[in-house]
N, C-alpha and C positions, 0 to 999 in steps of 0.2 A: 691480189694478192686472195690467195686460194685459201677456203677455211676447210675443214675437217665435218664440220655439219654438212647435212641436207636437210631435206624434203622428199615428198615425196611426187614435185611436180615436175613434169617433163621426163626424160629420161633418167631423173634422179632418183632411183626408186629402190627400195632396200633391194628386193628382186635383184636391181640392176648389181648392186653393191657385192652380192654376194656372188653373184655369176664375176666380176672383174677380182675378189680377192681368190676366188678358186681356181681360177683361170692364170692368176701371175703368183701363184703361191702350189705349185702342185705337189708339195712335199708334204700337204696339210693330210695328217689322218685323226686328227680329236676335233669332233665340231660337237659341243657343248652349247645348249641354248637353254635360257630361264624365260618363260614365258608366262602371261595370265592367262592366256586360251591358244590353244592349239587347235588348230582347224585340219581336221584328216583330208577338207576336202584341198584345201591349199599346199597339200604336201607333194602336190603332183608336180607343180613349180620349181619346191624346191629340189625334189628327187633326182634328176639330172647331174648336179655338179655334187651329186652324195657317192655317184658309182663309183668311185676310187676313195673314200674316206671309208675306212674301216671301223672307225669308233663313233656313234652318234648317239650323246644321250641328251633327252629334252626333260625337262624338271618343269611341271605344269602348276600354275596355283589352283586352286578348287573356291568355293564360295564358302569359305569357312563362317561368316557372318551367318547363315542360313543355321550351319550347324548349332552355333554360341546359342543362339537364338533359340532352337527346337531344347538345349540342354537346360535353357533357362525357365522354360515354361514348364518342365519336369521338377524345378528347383536344384538343377544337379551344378556342380561345378563343371566346368568346362575341362576335358582331359582330351589329346588328341586320339583322332579316331580313324584307325588304320583302317578297318573295314567301308567305314562310311567314306569316308575319303578314295576309295576303291568307285563303292558307286559312283560319287558325285562324278568323278569324270567316267565312267561308261555311260551317265544319262548326259552329260557335255558330247561325249563321241555322238552319241544317238541321236541329239539334238542337230548337230554338225551335220552328220550324212543325210538326216531328215532333208534339210534346209539347203542341201548345199543345190548350189544350178545343176541345173539336169542337162549334162552332157557328159559323151564316152567318155574324153581325159578326163575329168575329175573325178568319174568311177574308177576308172583304172589307176589314177591318182591313190585313192580310198584302199582301193585291191592292194598296190604297189606296200603302202603304207602298212596293211594287216599282214601283210609279206615278211617285210621287214622287221616285224617284232615278230611274226615267229621265227626269224631266222638269226635272233637276236644281232642282228646289221643295227638295229633301232632301239634302246633301251628308254626307257618312259617311268617318271617316277612322277607320284602326286606326293605335295607337300601337302600332311593332314592339319597343320595348327598353324600356319600364316597366310594371310592372305596376302600372293605374290601380285605387286601392280608393279615389278620392275621388268624390262625386258634387256637381256644383256645374251648375244652370242659370240662365242669364242671360238675364236679358229688356231689350232694349235698345229706345229711340225712336232715329229718324231723326236728332230733333235731342239727340243724348245729349251732355250738359254737366253741369257742376256744380247747376246749376238742374230738370235735366231728368235724375238717374242713372238711372233704372231701376229695376231689382228683380234679385236672386240669394239663390237659395234653395241650401242647402248641409246636407248630414246621411248620413244613411246610406241614402236610395231609391232604389233604381236604377230605370228605366224598363222595370219588369213590371207585369203584375196586381198581384201579391203589395205592389211596392213603391207602387205608387198608390194603392193602396186601391181598388180597383174591385170586387172583391168582399169581403161578410164573412166568409167562409169562409174565404179565402187570404187575407187581410190577413196582413202583418208585424207586429211590432213596429218601430216608424221612427222616429228622432228626428232632427229636423232644424231648422233655424233662418232665416226670411227676413229676410235684410237689405237697407235702401234706401236707405244713405247712397253719395254717390257714390266717397269713396274704398274703400269694400270692393267696389262693382260693378265700378269701375276697375280694382283687383287684381286680382279674378276673371279679368275681360276681357283681363286682361296676361297671365296665368298660362295661359288659354285658349290664347291666340294664341299664345304660344311653343310649348306642346304640340303645337296645330295643325300650325304650321310643320314639326316632326319627323314628324309623323302620313304616314301611307301612306294615299294614297286608293283607296276603294271605289268600285269602276267601275260604272256601271249594269248591264255584262254579268256581274259578277259575281254582283249580287242577282239578277238574271233570272235567270241560270243555276240557281240555286240553286232557285229556284222551280218552274223547268219542270223539274226531276228530284225534286220534290216530291209528295208524293199530291194536288195543288192542281193538277197538269196536267190537262186537257183530251181528250185524243188517247185513252187507254186505251180497245181494243175489246172488247165482251161476250166475246170467245174468249180475248183477254190476260188476261180477269182472272178467266174459268174455268181457265187454267193455272194463274197465280197462286195461284188457291184450292187447285189440288191439291198445287201445291210447298209450301202452309205448312202444309195437311192433314197429310200425308206425310212433309215432311223428309227425314231421313237415307237412308230408306227406299229413295226413288228412286235412290241410289246403289247399285246392286248391283255387288258385288266379289267377281269370282271366283277372285280368289286369298285368301279369305277363310281359306278350308281348304286348308292348301297342303301338310302330311304326313300323308295317308289312308292306312293300310296297303295292301300291295298284296291285292285281289281287292275294297276297297271304291269303290263307285259314287262321285262326284264330282255331287252331285246339287245344280238350284239352289233348289229350295224348300229343302232342307236348309241349306245354305249364309246363305239367307235367315233360317231360325230361327234359327242360331246367332247371327246380330249382333243381331235381334230380341230373343231371351231373354237377352242379356247386357245392352241395356238396359233392361229392366224388373228384372233382378236390380238392377243398378244404381238406378233409381228407386222402385223398389216392396221390396227387399231381399228377391223371389219371384216364383214365376208360376207358372201351368198349364201343363204339357208336356201338349195334349191332342188333337192330331193323330190320327185315326180309328185302329185295331188294325192291323197291318202297314205301317206308314209309315218306322220305322225311329227309335222314339222313342228307343229304348236311344243308338244311334248320335249321333242330336242332343244328345243330354242330356250326353253323353260328350265330345261336340264342345263345347259349353258350359264343361264343368268343365276340358278344358283351356286355354280363351281364358283363362278367370278364375285359371287358376292363374299364368300370365305376365304378365296386365295387372294382378294385387291384390298390388301393390309387390315383384314379385320385380326381381333376386333377393336384396335387403334381406328380406324375407318368402317364407317357402315356404310354400302354403298348403293346409290339410288339408283333405280330403273325405271324408263318413260316407254310406257308398250305403247303405240299409234295403231289402231285400227280402222278399220271399214266400219260404220255403226251394225254392220249385221252379225259383225264378229265383239264386239265388245262382250256379253254375254257370255259366249262360251270361251273367251281368253280369262275372263274374272272366273268362272268356276275354275278352270285349268290353276291359275295362279294360288287360289284357294285351296286348294287340294294339294299341292306341292308348299305350300306355307312359305312361300318367297315372300321376304318381307321387303320392306321400301319401295313398295311399287305403287306408280301410277299410270291408268288407263283411259289413255283418251280416243276420241275418234280424229279420221283425216280432216275432217273440218272442223277441229279445237285447236290446231296450231297455233292460230294467233292468242291463245289464250295462255300461252305459257312463257309468264314473266319471266322466269328466273332458270334460261336451260343450262347455269353455272352448276344448278345442283343436283344434276342426274351424273354418273357414270358411264351406264351404258343405255343405248336406246335401239328397242326391237321394232321393227318397222314392219307389220305385214302384209301382205300384198302389195308389197314396194313398189311391182310394177307401175302400182297406180298413181306414183311419184315420177315419170320418166322424162315428163316434157318441163324442162327447164326455164321455160319461159312464163312459166306460172307461176299466182302468187305462193301456189300451197308448196310448190316445191323449193323458192326461198324459203319460207320461213322453214322447211324441213332441215335446212342447209347450212340454216345459222343455228339450229337447234343442236345440230352434228358437229359444227365444227365448233362450237363454243367450247372453251376450254373448263373442266372441272372445278372444283372449290378441292378436289383431293389434292395438299403440296405431296411431291414425291423427298425422296433422300436428299438428291443436288439443290432442293428448294422450289424446280420448277415446276408448274400445275400439271397435273396427266390429262392425256389429249381422253377425248370423251371416245369411248367403244360401240361399234354400230353392228346391228343384224339386219341384214336384210332378207326377209321371208317371203319367199315367193317362187313357184314350182315354175310361174311363166315369165322370168325377170326381162326377158328380150319380149317385144311385139312384135314389129317389123323393121326397126331398121338399128343400124349402127350408134345411132345418139342416143338410142333405149339404154345401153348398156352402160356408155359413158358418162350419160348423164347420173345413174344411180350410183358408178363407182366415185363419183364426184362427190357423192354424200360423205364419205369419208377419206377419201387421198384428194392429194391438189393436183389441179391439172399438168400443172409445170415440175413437181418435186414430189414423185410417188415413193412408195419405199419397194416401187417393184423395179425388175431392172431396167427398165422402159422408165426413166424420169419423166421425160414429157411425154407426157398421156396425150395432152390436148392435140400435138403434132402427129403423135400416131394414130388416136381416131377421125383426124381431119382427113388424112389420105384415104382412111376405110370408108369414110361419109362419101366421097367425092366419089371411088367405086362403085361404091353400092348406087349414088343416085345414076350414072353413066350405065349402068347393068338395066337396072329398072328402066331403062329408057328404051331397051334392044329389046326390037321386035321379034328376036329369035328366040321363043319361050325357054326353049333347052338349054340354048348358049345362056342366057342371062340366067336362069336357073343354078345350071352350073357355078357361074362367078361369084352369084352370092353364095354360093355353099362354099367358094375356095376364101371368101372374104369372112365370113366367119369364122371359116378353120381357124382363119390368121389371128382373129381377134382371140378366140378359144387356148388357142397355142401361146400365143406372147402376153397375153393378159387377165382371160378369165378364170382359167384351169387353176391358178395360182390364188384363186381370190374365194374359190368356190367349193361347197359342200355339195355333191349332189349323186343320187344312186336312182337307179330304176329298179321297177320290181325283175326286171330280168337281170339286173346284176345282182341282188340278193338271191334269185334264185338256180343261178349257173354257177355260183362257190359254196361247197361241200358243209363250210363252218357257221356260216348265214343257214342255210337252207336244212341244214340238220336243225337250230334254233328253230328258225321259223314251224319244222315239221313239231318239234318236243311243245310249240307252244300251240298248236293248232292252226296256225295262221296259214292260210288261204289267199292266194292271189287268183285271182279271171285272168282269164287270158281274155284280149280284146282280140275279137276277130276282124276283117278286112269288113268297112261299111257297106249296108244296104243298102242299093238303091231303091227309092222308090220313085216310079217314072210317072206324073200324072199328063197327061197328053191332051190339049186343046183342039177342039172342034175347029172346023176350019172357019166359021165364020168370027169366033171366039178370037181366031190366032189371027187371023185380019186384025182385027181390033188392038190386039197385043203388041203386031209386028209397026201400027200405026201410031201406039202410043209413045213406043220407045223412039219412034222416030221426028217426037212432038217433045218428049223429052231431051232428047239429044242434040236435035239442031234447030228449033223452031222457037223452043220456047226461051223471052230472052232473061228470065227472072231476076227482070229492074227493082220487081219488089224488095229486092235483098239488096240491091247495088245503088240505092239511094245516096251516099256518100260519094261514092264515084261519080256521080253525074254531077256533082255541084259543083256551081263556077270557084275559078281561082280563089276569090276574095273568102267565100265561108268554106270553101274544100281544103286551104291549110291548116281549119284547127285539127284535122283527123291526119292523124302521121298515118301514113303508107294507106291512105283511103283507095287508090285503084287494088292495089293488094287482099287489103280485105273484103272489098266486093266480090270480086273473082272469087274469094275462099269461101264466102257466105253463099253467094251462087252455086257454084261445084256442091256444099255442102246440102243446099236444099235435094238440088238435082240429083245425089247420090241417094237421101232421103227417099225421094218418090222410087227409085228406083227399087230400094231395098224392101218399100211397102210394096212393091207390085210382087215381089220376089214373096214377100211374107204369106200374103192373101188378097183375094181381091176386096174381101169387105175393108183391110187397112187399108189398102190404096185407094177405096173409094171414099175414107172417112180424110186421107192426107191430103186428097188431092181439094175436096168440097174446101178444107182450111186453107191453104193456100190459093183457091180462088177466092174466096171471104178477104183476104189479107190483100189480095191486089187490088179488090174493091174499096177494100175500107183504104187505101192510099189514095185511089183515082178519088174517093168521096173526099179527101184533102185538096186534093187538086182544084175540086169544083167548088170546096166553100175556099179558095184563097190561102188558105193557112196550110202548111204541111209542118209536122210535128216528126223532126228527128231527136229518138231517146232511146239508144241503143239498148239502156239498161232498164226500159221498161215497156210491156207490153202493150203497144198503143193500139197496135189491131183489133184487142178484145174491147178496149172503151171506144173504139169507134165503132166495131157491129152493136158494140151491148146500149149505142144510143146515150153514150155517158161522156159524151166532151166536157162537161161544165167540170165533172170530177178530174178529165185529165188535164186539161189547162190550169184547175187548180195545184194538180199536182205535180205537174212544169214548173208551177210558178214559184213552188215551195222547194221543187230540186235544184233549179237552175244555179244557187247559189254555190251550190256544193257538186254539184256533177258534170263537171267542165263539156261532156259530150253532148249535152243536151239542145239542139238547136232549131228554132222555128224561123222556117221559110216560107217563100212567095213561090210561087212557079214560074218566076223569074228568074230566080238562082239557082235553077237547074240547066243543064247546057240541051241541045235543041237533041231531041231523041227519047229523051228518057220518057217523057209520056205517052208519044206514039208508043214505045215497046209495053208498057204499060196496059195501054190498050189493047194491044194485039195476043199479050199474053190472057187478059180477061179472057177475050172472043176464045182462041185457043181452049183455058181453063172451062170454060163453059160448055165447048161442044162436048170435052172428053166427060165432063161429069156427066151430061145427061145420056151421053153414050154407057156408060160403065152403069149408072144406076139398071139401064133395060138388062143387066147382066144378070142372069137369076141363076145361071148355072155355076158349082164349084167343083170344078174337077178335083180338085185337091185336096179337098175333105172328104169326097167322093171316092178316093184314092185310101185314104188313111182309113177310113170306116171299114172299109172292104180288109185293110192289113189290121184292123184291130180282131176284126173277128176272125180269121183266120190266121194269124203268126203274132202278131205282135202279145196277145195274151196265152198264147199257147203255150203248157207245160212243159213241154218239150223242151223249149229253150227259155221261158220265163218261167223260172226256178220258184219264184214268192209271188208270181200273178201281179204284180206294180210294173205298171211305165212311168218315164217320166219324159215329159213334152216339156221341149225348149223353143220358145218366140224373143224375138229381141222387141215384140210391137204388143202394147198391151190391147190394141184393138184387136187383134188375132186372137190371143186369148181367151178374151171374153167372150168373143164371137163360138172362138172353140168349145167353150163351156158351152155354151147357148146351143149350139147345133149337136153337141153330144148329149145335152140332156134329150133335147125333142127327138134324140134319135135309142131314148130308153138307157141310157148311161148316167147313172144317177150317184154313183160313189167318187164323183169328181172334186179336186181340189182346186183352184184356181187362186196364186198366189202375185202380187205383184208389189211395188214397193210400198203402196197404198196399205194393203191389208196384211203387210209381212208380220207385224209385230202382233197382230192379234190371230193369226193363222198359225203363227211358229210353232203352239203347243201341239197342235195337232201334225203338222208335218214332223216331227219328232216321233209321236207317239204311231204313226204309222209308215216311216219310211226308215227312221234311222235304229240300225241292227245293235247299235252300241249301247240303246237303251234295255235296262231290264227288263227280263220279259213281262215280270208283272207291270209291268206300265208303258208296254207296248198295245198296240190296236189294230185293228181289222178297218175300220170306218171307210177307208180310201184306197182302192188300186189304182187310179189314174191320176199325176200330180202335171200341173199346167201352171207352169213358170216363164217368166222373163227373167233377164239377168240378174235380179234379185238372189236368186238361191242358187245362180251356178259358183260361188266363193263361200269356202267356210265354213258347207253344210254340206252332215252326214243323210246321204239318201241310198244307202248300200242296201235296203231289206230290198228295192229294185235292183235287175240287172240288165233292163231293157233301156235304151233315152233313143229317144228321136229329136233330131232337128227338125222343126217343122218348116223352120225360114232357113236360108246360108246362114251359119254364124261367120261372117264376113273376117270377122276379128278374130285370129287364130289363137289368142291369147283366152278368147273365153270359149273356144271350141274345144280346149285343152283341159280348160276351168270346168268344163259343165261336166264333160266324161269321169272327172274325180269324183263328180258327188255319188257316184256308183261302186267307184272301183278303189277301197281304200281298207284300212286294217279292220277284220270283221266282218269282211264280206264272205258269203256262202258259198256264193253261185261260182261254179268251174268256169261262165264266161261271161264276157259282158258284152250286150249287141247292140251296135248303134248304126241306126238307120236315118241316109239324109235321103232328105226329099229333092228331084231336081225334074223342073220342065225340059219339052222335048231340046233340041239343039240348036233354036233358036237363042237361046238366055246366050250360050256360050258365043254363037257368032255376032251378036247385037252389042254385048257390056265388055265384053273381057273381065267380066268381075271373077268369073272361075278362075281365070288365069293369076287375078292380082291374089286371092287367097291362095292358089298352090303356092306362090312366089311366099309369100308373107310365111307358111307352113312349113315353106323349105328353109327359110332363114333360121326357125326356130327350132328345127330338127335338126338342123347343122350346129347350129353354135352351142344348142343345149343338150340333143338327143334324147326325146322323148321316143318310147317304144313302142309306140302303137300307131299302125297305121288306119286313121281317122277322117281323111276328108275323101280321096275316092284311089280305086284299087289299084293305078300306078304310081303313088304316090311314093318316092324314095323316103327311107327311114333306117333309123341306126341305133345303138345305143351307147351313149358315153357316160361313163357314170364317176364314182368318186376321184382316181386318180388318171383318170384318160386324159389326153391332149391331142389324139389325134382324127382327122376329120373323116379318113376314110374306113375308120375302125366299125365295125358291128356292134363290138362290146367293148368293156371295158376291159382293155388287157392290162392296164396298170394294176386292176383290181385283182387279175389272176394271178399276177407274178408276186404279190406281198401274200395271199395266200397262199402259194408255194411257196416262201420262203417262212412263214409262221407254220407250214406244216414239215420245213425240215430241219426248223428249230425244236420242234416238237418231238420230233423222230431222233434228231441227232444231237443233242444239249451240248454234249462236248466237245466235237466236233463244231458247231456251228458259234460257242463262244473261241474258240482259238480261232476262229476265220474271222468274226470280226473284230477281232485284237490284234490282226494283221498292221504294217502300219501302210499310211496312203503312200501313194505310189507304185504300190505293187503291181507286178507286171507279169506277162508269159508272151511268150508266142506259140501260135497252133500253123495246124494246116486247114486252110480254106480255101479250096481251089477256085471260088465266085471270087475271091477280093488278093489277088496275091500282090507281095509287095506294099499291103497297104496297113494301117494301123490304126485303130477305134481308141478315140482319149475320150474320157471324161475328168472335166475340169469345173470347179466350182468357185464361186465367191458365196457371199452374204448374203445375196439375193437372188442368185438363180444357179441351176447347176445348166451344165452345155457338156456338150455329146458333138464330138467329131470325127469324122472318117476322113484319113487324110491319105493320098493314092501316091505313086511312084515318081509322077511330074509334078508334084507338092500341091495339085491339085486341093482346094477342102471343100466338105460339104459337112451343113451340120444336119447333126439326126434328131431325131427326136428320140425321149425313153424308149418306147416300145420298139424302133428301128434298133436302137442299142441294144436292148435286152435279147432281140433274134439272133444278132452277130455273137452275143457274148456268149448263151446258152451252151451249154457242153456237156456228153455226156458224163457219169461219175469217174469212169475207169479213160477217159481220153488223155493220152500223152502230151506232155507240153514240148514246144520244141525251142532251141536257142533263139532270139533273138536275131531280127534282119538286120544289117547295118544299114538302114533308113531309120531306124527305129527311133533314135535324141532328135533328128533330125524333125521326123514328123510329127513329135510329142511338142518340140520348141514351135511349130508352124502353127499348130491347134492355141497352143498358148498364146502367141501373141497375137491372133487373131481374134483373142477372146478380150485381152488386153487393150487391142487396140478399139474395139466397140466399147468397153468402159469409158478410154481416155474420152474417146468423141463423146458418150453421154458426158462424160464430169464437166467438158468445157463448153456443153452446149448454151451454157447461158452465159459466155464473156462479154458477146457485147449483147446489151439487155435488147435492144433495141430491134435485132437483126431477127431474134425469136418471137416478137411481139405481133400481133396481128393489128391489123390497120384500127378497129377500134378499145383496143388495147393501148394504143398508142396516142390517141386522140384523148383517152380519158386520162393517160397518164401527163399529157402536157398539158391537161386542163389543171391537174391537182399541182402542177409546178407552178403554173402561173401564179395561184395563192398564196403559194411560199414566200413569194417575194413583195408581197405586201405588207405597210409596215406596221399594219393595225392586228394581224392574226397575232396571235398568243402565244406562247411556247410551248402548251398546253397540245393547242389546236392545231400545231405544227408537227407534235411527237402524231395525232390522230392522222395525220393527212399523210405522214412519212409511212406512218404501218397502213393506208391503204392505198398507197402507191406498192407496198411489198404485196400486200393482196392479190395485185390486179397484175404483178409481173409471174406470181406463183398458180393465177389461176386458181383461187382459194375461193371465190364467192360468183356463182354464175351471173348474177343480176347486178352485181355492183359496178361493175365497168356500165353496165346498160345506164344505169339508176346516174352517173355522172355522168355521161353524155347527152341522155336526156334534160338534164340540169344545163349540160351548156348551148344545147337545141334552143330551148325555152330562152335564153337566153337574147338571143338574135332574132326571133320572132317578137317577145317584150322586154325591153330594157329595163332592169333594174341596178340598185345602187350595189357596187362591192360588198357594200355593208350584209344587201339583203341575200345576197347570194352566197355568202357566206356562212349564214346563218341556217340557209337550205341547202348546202353541203353537208354541215354540221348535223343535221338533221336524216339524212343520206345515212352517212358513216357512222352515226350511234347506232344505228337499225342492227349493223355487222358487231360479230364480236372479233373485232382488232384488237391483235395484240400491241397495247398503250406500250408495253415496254421494249418493244422494239426499237433498237438503237440501228438507222440507217448505217452509221459510218461504223461499226462493224461486219458490214460487208457490204464494200461500196459498190459494187458492180456485180456479184452474185460470181464471181470471176471462176471458180472452180469448186465443184462439191468435194465433200472429204472420198479419198478415195483409199486412205488406208485400210478401213474393214474391207474393203471390196477388191483387195489384192488376190487377182486367183491363184489357185494351189491344181496341184494336180492330183487327183484321187485314184487314177490308176489309168493302164494299158495294155493292148492287146496290138500284137504285129501277127499279121497272116502270112504265110508264105504257101506256095502249093506242092 
C-alpha cells in the first residue's frame, strides 16, 4: 500500500518530490512557499524547475522572539516592525551566503536568486509578527479548480540543502506529506494568502545590497586583499595602545616594544596558559614580566579574586627581583630561589608562576624539574563561573630557553602544556618532539660538520615553525632598530643599542717542548686513562652491582665528565689544569689506599676522597654508619667484590697521573696570560674601542680567575675585582658601583676597571659600564656564551660597539678534541631556533635574527614584524580605508596576474588553534606555506587591477580546506586506541596501575586517585610520574613485599602530584576523539593567479 508520507531517505527526498510534481504537471504557473528558513545557497537546486513558472512567492519567517525580547528590555509593548523584519531577513541572508558550501554551482544559484528577485520573477516577503514554523509548498495550475487542484506539500523540510536532501551527508531526517485534494490545496492557499498580506516585501535593493556586501562582490583589488590578509593575520596586534602601561614608576621608560610585549604576553597566557618571554639579554624582560603580572592581577576576576604570584629565581637575582616588585607595587608576590621549590607546600595558592632563567630547568630527570612541574600543573584555588578550578598561568623568562637539544625546549613547554593534549595544533607534542630528538641525535653523530649543522638548522626551524613561535615573545635589538616606530621611540628616549662586532681572536702559541707535552697530555686524557676512580659501581660484581640502577651507564658518564673537565681545565689555564690533575691523582690514590686497607667505601653522596686524604677515616666510618639507614647508595665493599681489571686500571691511572703532574709542575711559562697581558696593554683598555675604560673577563674555573688576579697584581694591575660564588654576596655592591650604568651617577664609583668572574656574574647582572668582554677560556655551553655578552649589552649602554675576544690555542686543539665543532653546533642550534643576532664565537659562524612574529628559519630578519609595522602605518595614514577593508567579510577573494604562478591559488585557512596557508597548483598539488611566503605572494601595488577568478579556483580552495580538515581529524583521533600511542614505559606504568584496581582491599578514594594517575600518564602530564611508578614496580621484583605495602608506597608517589581527584574515567572511556567543533576550519581569503 502506497503512502503520501515521505522522508529524505534514499531517493525519496523533497527535491525529488519537487522534480516529480513539476515534470508531471507542466501547467503549473504558481509556486508558493511558506518556510521558516530560506537558504539562497539551496536555491540553485530548485531553480531549474522554476524556469517555466512565472509566479514564485516565498514567505519567510524571522526570529520574532528576539525582536519581542528587545522590546520588553526597553519596557515597550511589541508591535509588528516592518523595518526590523527586513533587517532580520537581510542578516539571515548574509549569514547564509557566508556559511554556504564553497562551490561554483552554489554561488551561481545565489546570483540567480538575486537576479530573480530583481526581475520580480521571485517575490519574497518576511512576516513581521509571527514566528513561522510551518513549511508549506503549494503548486497550482493556471486553471486552478476542483478538477485541477494542484499539489500541496507540508511537513518539516525547509528550503535548505539539508531540508531538500541535495547532499547525502548533509541530509536531515525530515517527515513530509504530499496532498492533492482540492480542499487541502485551497485551505493551504487561503492560509498562505492571509499571511502573505501581512508580510513585508523584500525589495530587490535589499537582496542586491546583501550580495554586494558579501564575499561574492567582484570589485576587490589585490592590494585590498593584501591589507585584509594582514588584518586577519595580526588581529588585535595592529592596535597599538600607548596607554596599556599607565603607572610606570619614576625613572622607568615607556617603550613601545615593551607595551606590545605586555599585550601579547597576556593574550598568550589566556590562550596557552603559559609562554616564553625570550627577548635577547638586556631588553628588560624582568620589567615586562612584572607588567604582565600586574595586568593579570587586575584582569583575573579582581576584586572578587586577588591573584597570587610565585616568582622563582636563581639566588643571585632574588634581590633585583625584589626591588623590581617593590618598585612596581605588585601585590601578593612571593619570591623563592631555585633550590627552595620543596618548600612550596600549597602550590594551589598561586595563580601565576614566573620562572626566571628558566633554561636551568631543562632537564626533566632532575628533582628540581619535577618539583617545578608539579607546582605549575597544580590547579589554582580560583573557581571559575562554570565551577571548574582555573589553570595556573606560567611565564618562562629566558633569553636562552634552548641549550643544545630539542629535549630542552620540549621539557620547558611541558611545564605548562600536557605532552599529549596541548592547546596547539599539534596536540601530541610528545610524539612530535620524539621525532625531532631522534633526528637531532642522528645529526650529531654525522662526521660531516657542515651537513650536520644544516640538519640541526632544519630540525630547529621545524620546531620553531610548528610549536615554539606560537608560545614565544622574542625580539632582538636588530628587530627594534629596523622598524621605524620602535626606533623612533628608542631615539626619543635616548636609548642606544651597541653593535656587537665579529669576535676578536687572541691566539697564544705553544713553544715546541710545551706543545709536545700538550699533545702527549691529550693522548693520555683521551686514550690512556681508564678513569676507573669514577667507574667503581660499574666494576662491582653482580650481587653488589644490582643495587645500582644503570650502573654501567652511570660509570661511563662519570668517566666522561671527568675527562671533559680535564680537557676544559687545560683550555682554561695551565694553573687550573695542574690543580685539577693533582686532585684527580689524589682521589685515585685515596681509592688505592682503600684497596690496600681492605675496605672500600662507595658513597656517591659523600666526599669519600677528602676524608681519606685528610686522614679522617674514623669520621668517615661513623658518618657512613649514621647514613646507611637513610641513604641506599652507600655500600661497604671488599677488594674481592670488584671485577678483575678494576684495580689494575686504578694503578695504571695513578702512575700516569703522577707522571703528568710532575711534568706540568715543571712548566713555568704561561703563553696565554702573556698574550692577555700584551692585549691589555695595547688594545683591551685602549680608549679608541673601550670608551668606559673597563674590561670584563670570564672563566668557568675558579682556579683560573684566582690565578689571573694574582698574576695581574704582580704586573702592576691593582684595580682588579675578582668574583666567584663564595665572594659574590660580599662584593656585589662594588660590582654595581663600578660596572652598572643604570646606577645613579652619585652612587657610581671608579675603584676597579677590570672585573674577573666565574659564571656567577654571567646572568641577571648589569655590567654595561664596560663594553669589552674577554672569554679567557672557551665557554663551551652556548647558553653561557650568550649570557656573558648580555651583561654588557643592555638598555642603558652608552658605548656604540661591544667588543668580544676569544682565546684560541694553536689549531692542534681543533684537531685533537673536536670541542670546537661541538660548541659551533650548539651555537648554531641556538641561532636557528631562537635567532641570536650577534656573531660571537667565530668569524664563519652563521647567524640571523628572528623576532616577535617570525616563523621562518632562513629569514635574517623578523619579516612578520615588518608586515605588522606596515599595517600599522597604513592604518594611521588611511583610517577610513583601513576600517572598510577590515570589515570586509571572510572568504574575500580576487584574481590577479602573476606570471610565476599561473593557474595556482593561494588560500588562507584558520581554525581556533592555528593559521594555515596553501598554494594549490593546476595539477592539484598542494604546498603549505609560511606566513611570510604567503605575504610575498599577496603583496600588491595600490593601483594593481584585479582579474576574474580562473576556472579551478573553487576546486583549489576546497582542496586546501580538505587537507587542513584531514590533518585536524587525524590529530583528533590519534588517541582512539590508547595503547598504540603509548611508549613502553607508559604502557608499563598503566598496566601496573591497572593491577591495583583489581585488588579487593583498595578503597574507592584510592581507586579515584589511581584513575586520575592513569589519565595523567596517558596525557603525559608529569615527566617523572610514570618513572616513579615503574621504579616501584622494579623494586617489587628485587625485594618482594606485601600488596598492602606496595599500595601504600604507590599512594605516597601519587600524593606528590596534583592529580585531578574529580576525574571520572567513565566520562572519557578511551579518549576517542577530541572535540572538533571549535576546530572547524574556515576560509579566510584566497587569491587565484593567471599569467
